[in-house]
C-alpha positions as CSV (number, residue, x, y, z in Angstrom):
1,M,1.9,-6.5,-20.2
2,S,-1.0,-4.9,-22.1
3,D,-4.6,-5.3,-21.0
4,R,-6.3,-6.4,-24.2
5,Y,-9.8,-5.9,-22.9
6,Q,-9.0,-2.3,-21.9
7,G,-7.6,-1.7,-25.4
8,F,-10.8,-3.2,-26.9
9,V,-13.2,-1.0,-24.9
10,S,-11.4,2.1,-26.1
11,T,-12.3,1.3,-29.7
12,P,-15.6,2.6,-31.2
13,V,-17.1,-0.9,-31.2
14,G,-15.9,-1.4,-27.6
15,R,-17.4,1.9,-26.5
16,L,-20.7,0.9,-28.0
17,L,-20.8,-2.4,-26.3
18,V,-19.8,-0.9,-22.9
19,K,-22.7,1.6,-23.2
20,N,-25.3,-0.9,-24.4
21,L,-24.4,-3.9,-22.3
22,G,-23.1,-2.3,-19.2
23,L,-19.6,-4.0,-19.5
24,P,-16.7,-3.0,-17.2
25,D,-15.1,0.2,-18.5
26,P,-11.6,0.5,-16.9
27,A,-10.0,3.9,-17.0
28,R,-6.3,4.2,-17.8
29,L,-4.7,4.8,-14.5
30,E,-2.1,7.6,-14.0
31,R,1.1,6.4,-12.4
32,W,3.9,8.7,-11.1
33,T,7.0,9.2,-13.1
34,E,10.3,10.8,-12.0
35,G,10.2,14.5,-12.5
36,A,6.4,14.8,-12.4
37,P,4.6,16.9,-9.8
38,L,3.2,15.0,-6.8
39,V,-0.3,16.2,-7.7
40,D,-1.0,17.5,-11.2
41,G,-3.9,19.8,-10.4
42,T,-5.7,21.6,-7.6
43,V,-6.8,20.1,-4.3
44,L,-9.8,21.5,-2.4
45,V,-9.7,21.2,1.4
46,G,-12.9,21.2,3.4
47,G,-14.3,20.4,6.8
48,R,-13.7,21.8,10.3
49,G,-11.7,19.8,12.7
50,R,-8.3,19.3,14.3
51,L,-6.4,19.4,11.0
52,A,-8.3,22.0,9.0
53,D,-6.1,25.0,9.7
54,Q,-2.8,23.3,9.0
55,L,-3.9,21.3,5.8
56,P,-3.4,24.1,3.3
57,K,0.1,24.9,4.6
58,L,1.0,21.2,4.8
59,L,-0.1,20.7,1.2
60,D,1.7,23.8,0.1
61,G,4.9,22.4,1.6
62,L,4.5,19.3,-0.6
63,G,4.2,21.5,-3.7
64,V,0.5,20.9,-4.0
65,T,-1.8,23.7,-5.1
66,A,-4.5,23.7,-2.5
67,L,-7.6,25.9,-1.9
68,D,-9.6,26.2,1.3
69,H,-12.7,27.4,-0.5
70,D,-14.5,26.3,-3.7
71,A,-13.6,28.4,-6.7
72,E,-16.6,28.1,-9.0
73,G,-15.9,26.3,-12.2
74,T,-12.6,24.7,-11.0
75,T,-11.9,21.1,-11.9
76,Y,-10.3,19.4,-8.9
77,K,-7.7,16.7,-8.9
78,G,-8.2,16.0,-5.2
79,L,-10.6,16.6,-2.3
80,V,-9.5,16.4,1.3
81,F,-12.2,16.6,4.0
82,D,-11.4,17.0,7.7
83,A,-14.1,15.0,9.5
84,T,-12.4,15.0,12.9
85,G,-14.9,17.7,14.0
86,L,-17.9,15.4,13.5
87,T,-19.1,14.4,17.0
88,D,-22.6,13.3,16.3
89,P,-24.3,11.2,13.5
90,G,-26.5,14.1,12.8
91,Q,-23.4,16.0,11.6
92,L,-22.6,13.4,8.9
93,G,-24.6,15.5,6.5
94,A,-21.5,17.7,6.2
95,L,-20.1,15.0,4.0
96,R,-22.9,15.2,1.5
97,D,-22.9,19.0,1.6
98,F,-19.2,19.1,0.7
99,F,-18.8,16.3,-1.7
100,T,-22.1,16.2,-3.7
101,P,-21.7,19.5,-5.5
102,L,-18.1,18.6,-6.5
103,M,-18.4,15.0,-7.8
104,R,-19.1,16.1,-11.3
105,R,-16.2,18.5,-11.2
106,L,-13.4,16.0,-10.6
107,G,-10.7,15.4,-13.1
108,T,-9.4,12.1,-14.4
109,C,-7.9,9.7,-11.7
110,P,-9.0,12.0,-8.9
111,R,-8.1,11.5,-5.2
112,V,-10.5,11.8,-2.2
113,V,-9.1,11.6,1.3
114,V,-11.3,11.9,4.5
115,L,-9.5,12.5,7.8
116,G,-11.1,11.2,11.0
117,T,-10.4,10.4,14.6
118,P,-9.8,6.7,15.5
119,P,-13.2,5.5,16.8
120,E,-11.4,3.7,19.7
121,Q,-10.2,7.1,20.9
122,A,-13.8,8.5,20.9
123,S,-16.9,7.6,22.9
124,G,-20.6,7.9,22.6
125,S,-22.1,9.7,19.6
126,E,-18.6,10.8,18.4
127,R,-17.5,7.2,18.2
128,V,-20.6,6.3,16.2
129,A,-20.0,9.2,13.7
130,Q,-16.3,8.4,13.2
131,R,-17.0,4.8,12.6
132,A,-19.6,5.8,9.9
133,L,-16.8,7.3,7.9
134,E,-15.6,3.9,6.8
135,G,-18.8,3.0,5.1
136,F,-18.8,6.4,3.4
137,T,-15.3,6.2,2.0
138,R,-15.5,2.6,0.9
139,S,-18.8,3.2,-1.0
140,L,-17.5,6.4,-2.6
141,G,-14.5,4.4,-3.8
142,K,-16.9,2.2,-5.8
143,E,-18.8,5.2,-7.2
144,I,-16.1,7.7,-8.1
145,G,-15.0,6.2,-11.4
146,R,-12.5,7.6,-13.9
147,G,-9.7,5.8,-12.2
148,G,-10.4,7.7,-8.9
149,T,-9.7,6.6,-5.4
150,S,-11.2,7.2,-1.9
151,Q,-9.4,6.7,1.4
152,L,-10.0,7.2,5.1
153,V,-7.1,8.3,7.3
154,Y,-7.7,8.1,11.1
155,V,-5.3,10.5,12.8
156,A,-4.8,10.0,16.5
157,E,-4.9,13.1,18.7
158,G,-1.4,14.5,18.8
159,A,-0.4,12.9,15.5
160,E,-1.6,15.8,13.3
161,A,1.9,16.8,12.3
162,A,2.7,13.2,11.2
163,T,0.3,13.1,8.2
164,E,2.6,14.5,5.5
165,S,4.0,11.2,4.1
166,T,0.5,9.6,4.0
167,L,-1.2,12.6,2.3
168,A,1.7,12.8,-0.2
169,F,1.1,9.1,-1.1
170,L,-2.7,9.0,-1.2
171,L,-3.0,12.2,-3.2
172,S,-0.4,11.3,-5.8
173,P,-0.4,8.8,-8.7
174,K,1.8,6.6,-6.6
175,S,-1.5,5.3,-5.0
176,A,-3.0,4.5,-8.4
177,Y,-4.3,1.0,-7.4
178,V,-5.0,1.7,-3.7
179,S,-8.7,2.6,-2.9
180,G,-11.3,2.1,-0.2
181,Q,-8.6,1.7,2.5
182,V,-8.4,2.8,6.1
183,V,-5.1,4.0,7.4
184,R,-4.3,4.7,11.0
185,I,-1.7,7.3,12.0
186,G,-0.5,7.3,15.6
187,A,-2.5,4.2,16.5
188,H,0.3,2.5,18.4
189,G,1.6,5.4,20.5
190,V,4.1,7.1,18.1
191,L,2.7,10.5,17.3
192,D,5.6,12.2,15.4
193,A,7.7,11.5,12.3
194,E,11.3,12.0,11.3
195,P,11.8,15.0,9.0
196,V,12.4,14.0,5.3
197,A,15.5,15.8,4.2
198,D,15.1,15.1,0.5
199,R,11.6,14.3,-0.9
200,E,13.1,13.2,-4.2
201,K,15.4,10.7,-2.4
202,P,13.7,10.0,1.0
203,L,15.7,6.8,1.5
204,A,19.1,8.3,0.8
205,G,21.7,6.7,3.0
206,K,19.3,3.9,4.0
207,V,19.8,0.1,3.5
208,A,16.9,-1.9,2.3
209,L,16.6,-5.7,2.4
210,V,14.2,-7.3,-0.2
211,T,13.6,-11.0,-0.3
212,G,12.5,-12.6,-3.5
213,A,14.1,-9.7,-5.3
214,S,15.1,-11.2,-8.6
215,R,11.9,-10.8,-10.6
216,G,8.2,-9.8,-10.5
217,I,7.0,-7.8,-7.6
218,G,10.3,-8.2,-5.8
219,E,12.2,-6.7,-8.7
220,Q,9.9,-3.7,-8.8
221,I,10.2,-3.2,-5.1
222,A,14.0,-3.1,-5.4
223,R,13.8,-0.7,-8.3
224,V,11.5,1.8,-6.5
225,L,13.4,1.7,-3.2
226,H,16.6,2.3,-5.2
227,R,14.9,5.2,-7.0
228,D,14.1,6.7,-3.6
229,G,17.8,6.5,-2.7
230,A,18.2,3.2,-0.8
231,T,21.1,0.8,-1.1
232,V,19.2,-2.5,-1.9
233,V,20.4,-5.9,-0.6
234,G,18.5,-8.4,-2.7
235,V,17.9,-11.9,-1.4
236,D,16.7,-14.9,-3.5
237,V,17.2,-18.6,-3.9
238,P,20.4,-19.9,-5.5
239,Q,18.5,-20.9,-8.6
240,A,17.8,-17.2,-9.2
241,A,21.3,-16.1,-8.5
242,S,22.1,-15.0,-12.0
243,D,19.0,-12.7,-12.4
244,L,19.6,-11.4,-8.9
245,Q,23.2,-10.5,-9.5
246,T,22.3,-8.8,-12.8
247,L,19.6,-6.7,-11.1
248,M,21.7,-5.7,-8.1
249,A,24.6,-4.8,-10.4
250,E,22.3,-2.5,-12.3
251,L,21.0,-0.9,-9.1
252,G,24.4,-0.6,-7.5
253,G,23.2,-2.9,-4.7
254,D,24.3,-6.0,-2.9
255,H,23.0,-9.6,-3.1
256,L,22.7,-12.7,-1.0
257,S,21.8,-16.0,-2.5
258,L,20.2,-18.4,0.0
259,D,17.0,-20.3,0.8
260,I,15.3,-18.3,3.5
261,T,13.7,-21.5,5.0
262,H,17.1,-23.0,5.9
263,S,17.7,-23.1,9.6
264,D,20.7,-20.7,9.5
265,A,19.2,-18.2,7.0
266,P,18.2,-15.6,9.7
267,Q,21.7,-15.7,11.2
268,R,23.4,-15.4,7.8
269,I,21.2,-12.5,6.8
270,A,21.8,-10.7,10.1
271,H,25.6,-11.3,9.9
272,H,25.8,-10.0,6.3
273,L,23.8,-6.9,7.0
274,R,25.7,-6.1,10.2
275,E,29.2,-6.7,8.7
276,Q,28.7,-5.3,5.2
277,H,26.3,-2.5,5.8
278,G,26.3,-1.7,9.5
279,G,22.7,-2.7,9.9
280,V,19.4,-2.3,7.9
281,D,16.8,0.4,7.7
282,V,14.1,-1.3,5.6
283,V,13.2,-5.0,5.6
284,V,10.7,-6.2,3.0
285,H,9.5,-9.8,3.2
286,N,8.4,-10.3,-0.4
287,A,9.5,-13.9,-1.1
288,G,6.5,-16.2,-1.5
289,I,5.3,-19.3,-3.2
290,T,1.9,-21.0,-4.0
291,R,1.2,-24.7,-4.0
292,D,-2.5,-24.8,-4.7
293,K,-4.9,-27.7,-4.0
294,K,-8.2,-28.0,-2.4
295,L,-7.8,-29.1,1.2
296,A,-9.2,-32.6,0.5
297,N,-6.2,-33.2,-1.8
298,M,-3.6,-31.2,0.1
299,G,-0.5,-33.1,0.8
300,A,1.8,-32.3,3.7
301,D,4.6,-31.2,1.4
302,R,2.4,-28.6,-0.3
303,W,1.1,-27.3,3.1
304,D,4.5,-27.2,4.8
305,S,6.5,-25.5,2.0
306,V,4.0,-22.6,1.7
307,I,3.9,-22.0,5.4
308,A,7.7,-22.2,5.7
309,V,8.4,-19.7,2.9
310,N,5.6,-17.3,3.3
311,L,5.3,-17.1,7.1
312,T,7.8,-19.0,9.2
313,A,10.8,-17.5,7.4
314,P,9.7,-13.9,7.6
315,E,8.9,-14.3,11.3
316,R,12.3,-16.0,12.1
317,I,14.2,-13.4,10.1
318,T,12.4,-10.5,11.7
319,R,13.0,-11.8,15.2
320,E,16.7,-12.5,14.5
321,L,17.3,-9.0,13.1
322,L,15.5,-7.4,16.0
323,D,17.1,-9.6,18.7
324,Q,20.6,-8.8,17.3
325,G,19.9,-5.1,17.0
326,V,20.5,-5.1,13.3
327,V,17.4,-3.0,12.5
328,N,18.4,0.6,12.8
329,P,16.4,3.2,14.8
330,N,13.4,4.4,12.8
331,G,13.6,1.2,10.7
332,R,10.8,-0.3,8.7
333,I,9.5,-3.9,8.5
334,V,7.1,-4.6,5.7
335,G,5.3,-7.9,5.0
336,V,3.7,-8.8,1.7
337,A,0.4,-10.4,2.6
338,S,-2.5,-11.0,0.1
339,I,-6.1,-10.4,-0.4
340,A,-6.4,-14.2,-0.1
341,G,-5.4,-13.9,3.5
342,I,-8.4,-11.5,4.0
343,A,-11.1,-13.0,1.8
344,G,-9.9,-16.5,1.3
345,N,-9.6,-18.3,-2.0
346,V,-10.6,-21.7,-3.3
347,G,-7.7,-24.1,-3.4
348,Q,-5.5,-21.9,-1.3
349,T,-6.1,-22.8,2.3
350,N,-2.3,-23.1,2.8
351,Y,-1.5,-19.8,1.0
352,A,-4.4,-17.9,2.6
353,A,-3.3,-19.2,6.1
354,S,0.3,-18.0,5.4
355,K,-0.8,-14.6,4.3
356,A,-3.2,-14.1,7.1
357,G,-0.3,-15.1,9.3
358,V,1.7,-12.2,7.9
359,I,-1.1,-9.9,9.0
360,G,-0.9,-11.6,12.4
361,L,2.9,-10.8,12.5
362,V,2.0,-7.1,12.0
363,D,-0.5,-7.3,14.8
364,S,2.0,-9.1,17.1
365,L,4.9,-6.7,16.6
366,A,3.2,-3.3,16.3
367,D,3.1,-2.7,20.0
368,E,6.4,-4.4,20.8
369,L,8.7,-2.3,18.6
370,T,10.8,0.6,20.0
371,D,13.1,3.3,18.7
372,G,10.7,4.4,16.0
373,V,10.7,1.0,14.2
374,T,7.4,0.2,12.5
375,V,5.8,-2.8,11.0
376,N,3.1,-2.8,8.3
377,A,1.9,-5.0,5.4
378,V,0.6,-4.7,1.9
379,A,-2.1,-7.1,0.7
380,P,-2.0,-7.2,-3.1
381,G,-5.0,-8.3,-5.1
382,F,-4.8,-9.3,-8.8
383,I,-1.3,-8.0,-9.9
384,V,-0.4,-8.5,-13.5
385,T,2.9,-10.5,-13.6
386,Q,4.4,-13.3,-15.7
387,M,2.8,-15.7,-13.1
388,T,-0.7,-14.3,-13.6
389,A,-0.2,-14.3,-17.4
390,A,-0.2,-18.1,-17.2
391,V,-3.6,-18.2,-15.5
392,P,-6.4,-19.5,-17.7
393,F,-8.1,-16.7,-19.7
394,A,-11.5,-16.8,-18.0
395,T,-10.1,-16.9,-14.5
396,R,-7.7,-14.1,-15.3
397,E,-10.5,-11.9,-16.7
398,V,-12.6,-12.4,-13.6
399,G,-9.7,-11.7,-11.4
400,Q,-8.9,-8.4,-13.2
401,R,-12.4,-7.1,-13.4
402,L,-13.7,-7.9,-10.0
403,N,-12.7,-4.6,-8.4
404,A,-13.8,-1.0,-8.5
405,M,-11.2,-0.2,-11.2
406,S,-12.1,-3.2,-13.4
407,Q,-8.5,-4.0,-14.1
408,G,-5.4,-5.6,-12.6
409,G,-2.7,-3.8,-10.8
410,L,1.0,-3.6,-11.7
411,P,4.0,-4.6,-9.6
412,V,4.9,-0.9,-9.2
413,D,1.6,-0.3,-7.4
414,V,2.8,-2.7,-4.6
415,A,6.2,-1.2,-4.7
416,E,5.0,2.4,-4.3
417,T,2.9,1.4,-1.3
418,I,5.9,-0.2,0.3
419,A,8.0,2.9,-0.4
420,W,5.4,5.0,1.5
421,F,5.7,2.7,4.5
422,A,9.5,2.8,4.2
423,S,9.7,6.6,4.2
424,P,11.4,8.2,7.3
425,G,8.3,10.4,7.5
426,S,6.0,7.4,8.1
427,T,7.1,6.7,11.7
428,A,3.5,7.2,13.0
429,V,2.2,4.8,10.3
430,N,2.4,1.6,12.2
431,G,0.4,-1.6,12.4
432,N,-1.5,-1.1,9.1
433,V,-2.5,-3.6,6.5
434,V,-3.2,-1.8,3.2
435,R,-4.8,-3.6,0.3
436,V,-3.3,-2.9,-3.2
437,C,-6.2,-4.3,-5.1
438,G,-8.2,-1.6,-6.9
439,Q,-10.8,-2.0,-4.1
440,M,-11.6,-5.6,-4.8
441,M,-15.2,-6.6,-4.3
442,L,-14.2,-9.4,-1.9
443,G,-12.8,-8.8,1.6
444,A,-13.0,-5.9,3.9
């Protein structure tokens, strides 16, 4: 769906109004297409820390043109700064020294990544300095403009070699609508990653379960996971069976029509995956509903149905798959939360509770999982779908503009983030909740 406002501000009259009235000026975001390079431009690496020496080689292995010193006059597509060597707040000036001369030499839709040490692994002045990096990267994300993004990646000691999949995602157009985020690598004890045999098809030979797969965000998740090589098993309610079957036939996948809230749904899903596919490698809990009302008018049916679909069913299905050993080693569990579960939303106490609960499920499982299985969540902000198209115009405009990119995201933005979590190379990426919201002005 086109963004009419974005189209208007690109006209001569629109440009004039943006300049004179200070209106939002959304850039056209670059998104990855098959066959395109991971990074279309040059990345400059700076800083002196645990990762500095290996970063140029790592990026070269990804096919990214990287420099470890500034070439005067060069326009950069990305900047990576290793801040793991900052052990005192007085050293934070190294951030200004590196970034300030380069900010006007960034190309369109640039990427900035700062690498740090998890503050909980540091003490004293080093912990202070490392925690300060969050304020820096979040603020930079709101300054950078031109469709650019800024991220902080905390890399646990010993997990330096497990950064490849995360850098590949954050430096590429696949992270177009992800900004101001903090990612932790190796935070839950796993410090290595499984080698990715084929970067074009990292999920080749894998089986991916996607609930709510027949349309919207779920459909796009299925398409992207299929693009990356997975055999997709789509699940949706019987009412959506026709759309689900058509999509899975197109993708060469499998389908299961059932209501995930039924008492036997977890057992049926587990049985199907075990008998038909020998297990599952990626589980994406995407199915969700809204039943909005202010709490004063909230009936029990509205409350119970939202909690049942959005939270209770994902937990029950996950527990069943784990208990029966259906999730294969190095498997991935991904929940779809929401910015509402972080910042709250008027009229959505039921929905926000359910989506915050999805984050709670990540917290609960992250330290329990074994055999390289991980659990993470995405928290979408305003994503343009058929559902949001029905939202009243004024509400829709506020929702789209109230972020650092001044526009709504697309279902593919959520799907690309899930594909990063799903990669075999993301074994050390565990227990994270990443917002796909263009750095919404609400929430942390």
